[in-house]
ZALUM-363128 format. One record per residue (C-alpha): residue number from 1; y, z, x. Coordinates in nm, 4 decimals. Layout:
N
seq=NUM; y=Y; z=Z; x=X
...
END
This chain:
335
seq=1; y=13.8238; z=12.0777; x=12.4259
seq=2; y=14.1628; z=11.9081; x=12.4488
seq=3; y=14.4466; z=11.9225; x=12.1964
seq=4; y=14.3478; z=11.5430; x=12.1081
seq=5; y=13.9807; z=11.6319; x=12.0598
seq=6; y=14.0697; z=11.9438; x=11.8215
seq=7; y=14.3180; z=11.7261; x=11.6201
seq=8; y=14.0349; z=11.4784; x=11.5664
seq=9; y=13.7664; z=11.7477; x=11.5025
seq=10; y=14.0061; z=11.8882; x=11.2709
seq=11; y=14.0473; z=11.5477; x=11.0714
seq=12; y=13.6879; z=11.4779; x=11.0684
seq=13; y=13.6378; z=11.8286; x=10.9026
seq=14; y=13.9202; z=11.7893; x=10.6528
seq=15; y=13.7655; z=11.3947; x=10.5749
seq=16; y=13.4213; z=11.5601; x=10.5217
seq=17; y=13.5420; z=11.8370; x=10.2893
seq=18; y=13.7521; z=11.6046; x=10.0566
seq=19; y=13.4440; z=11.3826; x=10.0036
seq=20; y=13.2787; z=11.4133; x=9.7210
seq=21; y=12.9380; z=11.5874; x=9.7015
seq=22; y=12.7211; z=11.2862; x=9.6595
seq=23; y=12.8675; z=11.0965; x=9.9493
seq=24; y=12.7327; z=11.3916; x=10.1747
seq=25; y=12.3933; z=11.3272; x=10.0604
seq=26; y=12.1780; z=11.1384; x=10.3014
seq=27; y=12.0789; z=10.8048; x=10.2553
seq=28; y=11.8434; z=10.7262; x=10.5182
seq=29; y=11.5369; z=10.9656; x=10.4790
seq=30; y=11.2561; z=10.9876; x=10.7289
seq=31; y=10.9177; z=11.1194; x=10.6385
seq=32; y=10.6158; z=11.2164; x=10.8152
seq=33; y=10.2191; z=11.2129; x=10.7213
seq=34; y=9.8765; z=11.1997; x=10.8891
seq=35; y=9.6050; z=10.9580; x=10.8639
seq=36; y=9.3801; z=10.9842; x=10.5767
seq=37; y=9.2794; z=10.9032; x=10.1883
seq=38; y=9.4619; z=11.2687; x=10.1327
seq=39; y=9.8040; z=11.0899; x=10.1655
seq=40; y=9.7476; z=10.7982; x=9.9285
seq=41; y=10.0048; z=10.9448; x=9.7152
seq=42; y=10.2651; z=10.8727; x=10.0129
seq=43; y=10.1394; z=10.5328; x=10.0865
seq=44; y=10.2065; z=10.4331; x=9.7141
seq=45; y=10.5353; z=10.5764; x=9.7307
seq=46; y=10.6057; z=10.3867; x=10.0514
seq=47; y=10.4681; z=10.0600; x=9.9393
seq=48; y=10.6242; z=10.0644; x=9.5795
seq=49; y=10.9608; z=10.2504; x=9.7268
seq=50; y=10.9218; z=10.5166; x=9.4629
seq=51; y=11.1809; z=10.7335; x=9.6226
seq=52; y=11.4300; z=10.4668; x=9.6732
seq=53; y=11.3910; z=10.3986; x=9.2676
seq=54; y=11.4031; z=10.7518; x=9.1654
seq=55; y=11.7060; z=10.8455; x=9.3778
seq=56; y=11.8794; z=10.5192; x=9.2413
seq=57; y=11.7878; z=10.6679; x=8.8751
seq=58; y=11.9458; z=11.0036; x=8.9579
seq=59; y=12.2679; z=10.8432; x=9.0471
seq=60; y=12.2139; z=10.7988; x=9.4420
seq=61; y=12.1761; z=10.4325; x=9.5105
seq=62; y=12.1127; z=10.2592; x=9.8301
seq=63; y=11.8474; z=10.5131; x=9.9709
seq=64; y=11.6167; z=10.3723; x=10.2471
seq=65; y=11.3157; z=10.5518; x=10.3594
seq=66; y=11.1350; z=10.5300; x=10.6954
seq=67; y=10.7638; z=10.6275; x=10.7412
seq=68; y=10.5916; z=10.8262; x=11.0624
seq=69; y=10.2532; z=10.8822; x=11.1211
seq=70; y=10.1337; z=11.1628; x=11.3402
seq=71; y=9.7714; z=11.2742; x=11.3933
seq=72; y=9.8054; z=11.6254; x=11.3598
seq=73; y=10.0182; z=11.8947; x=11.1786
seq=74; y=10.1733; z=12.0535; x=11.5184
seq=75; y=10.3318; z=11.7154; x=11.6232
seq=76; y=10.4698; z=11.6905; x=11.2392
seq=77; y=10.6111; z=12.0507; x=11.2413
seq=78; y=10.7889; z=11.9911; x=11.6169
seq=79; y=10.9489; z=11.6650; x=11.4428
seq=80; y=11.0852; z=11.8415; x=11.1527
seq=81; y=11.2343; z=12.1678; x=11.3568
seq=82; y=11.3791; z=11.9118; x=11.6089
seq=83; y=11.5365; z=11.7184; x=11.3190
seq=84; y=11.3538; z=11.4244; x=11.3864
seq=85; y=11.2190; z=11.3888; x=11.0532
seq=86; y=11.3621; z=11.5303; x=10.7236
seq=87; y=11.0353; z=11.5582; x=10.5235
seq=88; y=10.6487; z=11.6446; x=10.6129
seq=89; y=10.3626; z=11.5491; x=10.3968
seq=90; y=10.0974; z=11.7896; x=10.5657
seq=91; y=9.8585; z=12.0658; x=10.5389
seq=92; y=9.8833; z=12.4217; x=10.3727
seq=93; y=9.8881; z=12.6041; x=10.7086
seq=94; y=10.1697; z=12.4081; x=10.8348
seq=95; y=10.3751; z=12.4819; x=10.5233
seq=96; y=10.3039; z=12.8688; x=10.5820
seq=97; y=10.3737; z=12.9203; x=10.9347
seq=98; y=10.6910; z=12.7280; x=10.9240
seq=99; y=10.7956; z=12.9231; x=10.6056
seq=100; y=10.7166; z=13.2531; x=10.7879
seq=101; y=10.8479; z=13.1515; x=11.0998
seq=102; y=11.1709; z=13.0226; x=10.9862
seq=103; y=11.2331; z=13.3260; x=10.7668
seq=104; y=11.2232; z=13.1026; x=10.4387
seq=105; y=11.4053; z=12.8120; x=10.6049
seq=106; y=11.1315; z=12.5602; x=10.5097
seq=107; y=10.9610; z=12.5418; x=10.1916
seq=108; y=10.7395; z=12.3253; x=9.9861
seq=109; y=10.8655; z=12.0640; x=9.7340
seq=110; y=10.5392; z=11.9477; x=9.5514
seq=111; y=10.1501; z=11.9577; x=9.6313
seq=112; y=10.0282; z=11.5842; x=9.6461
seq=113; y=9.6454; z=11.6168; x=9.6811
seq=114; y=9.3409; z=11.8952; x=9.6911
seq=115; y=9.0569; z=11.6797; x=9.7896
seq=116; y=8.7554; z=11.8908; x=9.9491
seq=117; y=8.7156; z=11.8677; x=10.3210
seq=118; y=8.3829; z=11.9144; x=10.4887
seq=119; y=8.2496; z=12.0461; x=10.8166
seq=120; y=8.0056; z=11.7805; x=10.9088
seq=121; y=7.7703; z=11.7834; x=11.2142
seq=122; y=7.5018; z=11.5372; x=11.3729
seq=123; y=7.3377; z=11.8342; x=11.5325
seq=124; y=6.9880; z=11.8957; x=11.3746
seq=125; y=7.0119; z=12.2419; x=11.4910
seq=126; y=7.3495; z=12.3207; x=11.3185
seq=127; y=7.2229; z=12.3810; x=10.9388
seq=128; y=7.4901; z=12.6783; x=10.8645
seq=129; y=7.7909; z=12.8219; x=11.0364
seq=130; y=7.5341; z=13.0624; x=11.1717
seq=131; y=7.4095; z=12.8201; x=11.3813
seq=132; y=7.7005; z=12.7391; x=11.6462
seq=133; y=7.6171; z=12.8741; x=11.9567
seq=134; y=7.9041; z=12.9028; x=12.2358
seq=135; y=7.8514; z=12.5715; x=12.3639
seq=136; y=7.9051; z=12.3829; x=12.0440
seq=137; y=8.2274; z=12.2033; x=11.9827
seq=138; y=8.3984; z=12.1446; x=11.6367
seq=139; y=8.7020; z=11.9074; x=11.6260
seq=140; y=8.9914; z=12.0272; x=11.3949
seq=141; y=9.3163; z=11.8498; x=11.3785
seq=142; y=9.5035; z=12.1464; x=11.5514
seq=143; y=9.2961; z=12.4545; x=11.6692
seq=144; y=9.3949; z=12.7934; x=11.4876
seq=145; y=9.6694; z=12.6527; x=11.2588
seq=146; y=9.5507; z=12.3433; x=11.0814
seq=147; y=9.3882; z=12.3806; x=10.7250
seq=148; y=9.0485; z=12.3109; x=10.8564
seq=149; y=9.0686; z=12.5429; x=11.1363
seq=150; y=9.1693; z=12.8269; x=10.9014
seq=151; y=8.9139; z=12.7310; x=10.6475
seq=152; y=8.6724; z=12.7933; x=10.9049
seq=153; y=8.8056; z=13.1283; x=10.9749
seq=154; y=8.8010; z=13.2043; x=10.6021
seq=155; y=8.3874; z=13.1187; x=10.6174
seq=156; y=8.3427; z=13.3021; x=10.9288
seq=157; y=8.5019; z=13.6270; x=10.7884
seq=158; y=8.2622; z=13.5632; x=10.4804
seq=159; y=7.9544; z=13.4849; x=10.7176
seq=160; y=7.9838; z=13.6924; x=10.9745
seq=161; y=8.2279; z=14.0063; x=10.8376
seq=162; y=8.5931; z=14.0312; x=10.7721
seq=163; y=8.6711; z=14.1180; x=11.1158
seq=164; y=8.4837; z=13.8412; x=11.2498
seq=165; y=8.7180; z=13.6125; x=11.1360
seq=166; y=8.8107; z=13.4265; x=11.4948
seq=167; y=8.4299; z=13.4179; x=11.5688
seq=168; y=8.4472; z=13.0220; x=11.5584
seq=169; y=8.7929; z=12.9560; x=11.7048
seq=170; y=8.6511; z=12.8957; x=12.0641
seq=171; y=8.4330; z=12.6335; x=11.9334
seq=172; y=8.7398; z=12.4252; x=11.8079
seq=173; y=8.8697; z=12.1502; x=11.9947
seq=174; y=9.2154; z=11.9222; x=11.9003
seq=175; y=9.1222; z=11.6051; x=11.7819
seq=176; y=9.2823; z=11.3877; x=11.5082
seq=177; y=9.0416; z=11.2775; x=11.2322
seq=178; y=9.0157; z=10.8908; x=11.3589
seq=179; y=8.9035; z=11.0194; x=11.7254
seq=180; y=8.6949; z=11.3017; x=11.5978
seq=181; y=8.5026; z=11.0012; x=11.3935
seq=182; y=8.4699; z=10.8186; x=11.6997
seq=183; y=8.3368; z=11.1303; x=11.8875
seq=184; y=8.0875; z=11.1898; x=11.6616
seq=185; y=7.9926; z=10.7991; x=11.5944
seq=186; y=7.9201; z=10.8321; x=12.0050
seq=187; y=7.6050; z=11.0010; x=12.0597
seq=188; y=7.6879; z=11.0693; x=12.4482
seq=189; y=8.0094; z=11.2666; x=12.3322
seq=190; y=7.9891; z=11.6772; x=12.3377
seq=191; y=8.1915; z=11.7032; x=12.0097
seq=192; y=7.8950; z=11.6965; x=11.7584
seq=193; y=8.0444; z=11.8449; x=11.4901
seq=194; y=8.3916; z=11.7799; x=11.2607
seq=195; y=8.5473; z=11.9272; x=11.0144
seq=196; y=8.6697; z=11.6462; x=10.8172
seq=197; y=8.8799; z=11.4867; x=10.5290
seq=198; y=8.8015; z=11.2039; x=10.2979
seq=199; y=8.7689; z=10.8922; x=10.4237
seq=200; y=8.6446; z=11.0367; x=10.7380
seq=201; y=8.3841; z=11.2731; x=10.5681
seq=202; y=8.2316; z=10.9600; x=10.3985
seq=203; y=8.2350; z=10.7270; x=10.7161
seq=204; y=8.0595; z=10.9836; x=10.9202
seq=205; y=7.8080; z=11.0666; x=10.6306
seq=206; y=7.7363; z=10.6788; x=10.5922
seq=207; y=7.7653; z=10.5527; x=10.9543
seq=208; y=7.6878; z=10.8584; x=11.1753
seq=209; y=7.3130; z=10.8985; x=11.2273
seq=210; y=7.1950; z=11.2582; x=11.1597
seq=211; y=7.5241; z=11.3344; x=10.9833
seq=212; y=7.4669; z=11.6201; x=10.7380
seq=213; y=7.7200; z=11.8552; x=10.5972
seq=214; y=7.7513; z=12.2292; x=10.6921
seq=215; y=8.0049; z=12.3495; x=10.4871
seq=216; y=8.2536; z=12.2366; x=10.1763
seq=217; y=8.6068; z=12.3533; x=10.1600
seq=218; y=8.5794; z=12.4422; x=9.7719
seq=219; y=8.2649; z=12.6515; x=9.8316
seq=220; y=8.4659; z=12.8665; x=10.0926
seq=221; y=8.7816; z=12.8526; x=9.8860
seq=222; y=8.6453; z=12.9199; x=9.5217
seq=223; y=8.8240; z=12.6039; x=9.4064
seq=224; y=9.0262; z=12.3246; x=9.5055
seq=225; y=9.2790; z=12.3854; x=9.7891
seq=226; y=9.6154; z=12.1499; x=9.8478
seq=227; y=9.5431; z=11.9647; x=10.1526
seq=228; y=9.8581; z=11.7912; x=10.1600
seq=229; y=10.2189; z=11.8733; x=10.0036
seq=230; y=10.5697; z=11.7676; x=10.0859
seq=231; y=10.8023; z=12.0109; x=10.2495
seq=232; y=11.1199; z=12.0243; x=10.3953
seq=233; y=11.3978; z=12.2557; x=10.5499
seq=234; y=11.5973; z=12.4764; x=10.2930
seq=235; y=11.9052; z=12.3042; x=10.4622
seq=236; y=11.7920; z=11.9804; x=10.3918
seq=237; y=11.7115; z=12.0478; x=10.0415
seq=238; y=12.0207; z=12.2114; x=9.9566
seq=239; y=12.2041; z=11.9342; x=10.0987
seq=240; y=12.0321; z=11.6718; x=9.9090
seq=241; y=11.9247; z=11.7856; x=9.5650
seq=242; y=11.8890; z=11.4304; x=9.4498
seq=243; y=11.6371; z=11.3321; x=9.7062
seq=244; y=11.4040; z=11.6398; x=9.6421
seq=245; y=11.4146; z=11.5490; x=9.2793
seq=246; y=11.3290; z=11.2043; x=9.3829
seq=247; y=11.0476; z=11.3111; x=9.6019
seq=248; y=10.9050; z=11.5222; x=9.2914
seq=249; y=10.9205; z=11.2211; x=9.0480
seq=250; y=10.7930; z=10.9337; x=9.2933
seq=251; y=10.4838; z=11.1659; x=9.3793
seq=252; y=10.3864; z=11.2215; x=9.0091
seq=253; y=10.4333; z=10.8331; x=8.9570
seq=254; y=10.2048; z=10.7820; x=9.2686
seq=255; y=9.9622; z=11.0280; x=9.1123
seq=256; y=9.9777; z=10.8909; x=8.7985
seq=257; y=9.9048; z=10.5348; x=8.9119
seq=258; y=9.5695; z=10.6514; x=9.1304
seq=259; y=9.4650; z=10.7960; x=8.7929
seq=260; y=9.5483; z=10.4949; x=8.5594
seq=261; y=9.4927; z=10.2231; x=8.8401
seq=262; y=9.2630; z=10.3526; x=9.0805
seq=263; y=9.1879; z=10.0083; x=9.2304
seq=264; y=9.5606; z=9.9161; x=9.2740
seq=265; y=9.6126; z=10.2503; x=9.4526
seq=266; y=9.3278; z=10.1823; x=9.7071
seq=267; y=9.4434; z=9.8598; x=9.7795
seq=268; y=9.8089; z=9.9632; x=9.8539
seq=269; y=9.6328; z=10.2516; x=10.0938
seq=270; y=9.4200; z=9.9707; x=10.2523
seq=271; y=9.7355; z=9.7564; x=10.3190
seq=272; y=9.9618; z=10.0708; x=10.4265
seq=273; y=9.7208; z=10.2383; x=10.6759
seq=274; y=9.5009; z=9.9106; x=10.7832
seq=275; y=9.1568; z=10.1011; x=10.6506
seq=276; y=8.9017; z=9.8676; x=10.7165
seq=277; y=8.6840; z=10.0259; x=10.4700
seq=278; y=8.5803; z=9.8010; x=10.1605
seq=279; y=8.7430; z=9.8670; x=9.8179
seq=280; y=8.4209; z=9.9272; x=9.6528
seq=281; y=8.3204; z=10.2133; x=9.8817
seq=282; y=8.6732; z=10.3774; x=9.8524
seq=283; y=8.6396; z=10.3576; x=9.4945
seq=284; y=8.3030; z=10.4827; x=9.5122
seq=285; y=8.4291; z=10.7694; x=9.7295
seq=286; y=8.7098; z=10.8666; x=9.4917
seq=287; y=8.4166; z=10.9207; x=9.2111
seq=288; y=8.2378; z=11.2079; x=9.4202
seq=289; y=8.3481; z=11.5346; x=9.2970
seq=290; y=8.6861; z=11.6829; x=9.3604
seq=291; y=8.7973; z=11.3481; x=9.4581
seq=292; y=9.0493; z=11.2992; x=9.1966
seq=293; y=9.2634; z=11.6291; x=9.2268
seq=294; y=9.5969; z=11.4787; x=9.2478
seq=295; y=9.8448; z=11.7218; x=9.1480
seq=296; y=10.1990; z=11.8326; x=9.1879
seq=297; y=10.0983; z=12.2373; x=9.1621
seq=298; y=10.0005; z=12.3971; x=9.4617
seq=299; y=9.6445; z=12.5090; x=9.4484
seq=300; y=9.4480; z=12.7469; x=9.6514
seq=301; y=9.7333; z=12.8384; x=9.8460
seq=302; y=9.7675; z=13.2131; x=9.7987
seq=303; y=9.4178; z=13.2733; x=9.9172
seq=304; y=9.5012; z=13.0939; x=10.2343
seq=305; y=9.8179; z=13.3143; x=10.2478
seq=306; y=9.6526; z=13.6083; x=10.2290
seq=307; y=9.3886; z=13.5210; x=10.4922
seq=308; y=9.6754; z=13.4468; x=10.7548
seq=309; y=9.8837; z=13.7405; x=10.6458
seq=310; y=9.5533; z=14.0009; x=10.7396
seq=311; y=9.4856; z=13.8081; x=11.0376
seq=312; y=9.8536; z=13.8401; x=11.1769
seq=313; y=9.9194; z=13.4697; x=11.1764
seq=314; y=10.1648; z=13.5359; x=10.8974
seq=315; y=10.4166; z=13.8207; x=10.9469
seq=316; y=10.5488; z=13.8377; x=10.5985
seq=317; y=10.2725; z=13.8362; x=10.3185
seq=318; y=10.4106; z=13.6217; x=9.9934
seq=319; y=10.4020; z=13.7554; x=9.6686
seq=320; y=10.3754; z=13.4523; x=9.5060
seq=321; y=10.3417; z=13.0736; x=9.5597
seq=322; y=10.7133; z=13.0272; x=9.4784
seq=323; y=10.8231; z=13.2384; x=9.7475
seq=324; y=10.7403; z=12.8934; x=9.9762
seq=325; y=10.8049; z=12.6474; x=9.7498
seq=326; y=11.1776; z=12.5404; x=9.6469
seq=327; y=11.2794; z=12.6648; x=9.3064
seq=328; y=11.2950; z=12.3097; x=9.1908
seq=329; y=10.9104; z=12.3354; x=9.1621
seq=330; y=10.8970; z=12.6848; x=8.9965
seq=331; y=10.8274; z=12.5376; x=8.6646
seq=332; y=10.4742; z=12.4389; x=8.7964
seq=333; y=10.1451; z=12.6350; x=8.6993
seq=334; y=10.0644; z=12.7040; x=9.0863
seq=335; y=9.8501; z=12.9408; x=9.2737
END
């Protein structure tokens, strides 16, 4: 670096250090989510510009958000670590793995939803997970580390014995939910089972001949499990406290709207995602058991973490859910 470059660099450093803290907070925020109705709070946040609204109310005007959809959590976490996106809205497994691998450098902001997942098969021979043979494929969004893959491991440990938790890992294949639904719909396709999330669970049960539920996640987990939460790097959170507050306030407003005006929420979901499902079908599905679990507090995540530590996937065992969530969420009654 030449003398002139150093002078410029020092001038820049000095210019940055004398700026007020608010000016350093990022105003162009990029966020990522996956396909599916789990992510409906994020669709409402996008449509109604709720992060922008709450950031402005907190004294940070001029915020803009950009939403990117990835078909699996693996691509999302890569984007977060590479700095391509600032905040993810995705599954508990991805949060725990990143928290562990970055030694606490990635943490949750708030949970967004805890709807049930279902392992669905169109194979008439598969009535329970004990019926899968070596040749039967099970679609999951990311093998080994997606929420679905891990719930399958917990179910396998319960069905076959604690040391057999990975028994069905070799059956899993990586397919995003829309592709897995397409595979199930094609009677010639080798993938006949899918660990599915709403709305795909309902679409498969309605449209795929012979589709039936093999397993439900609440039965395995003993209750709801947070399927989606917002999380980010602690570096971003420390530099952008008002954005973190705005994400929490925006999520609460979106969850409240889903409860108070489900029809408007469903219409926003359809508009943002392009989902062709009728409003009537979506409203009917949201009346099904467990479908209105839209809560800020994480649910069922410590049981999930305990399994991941036991199997060696996590090197660190969290003592409480607040270990992998930011201090700004510590007032919530999570588990």
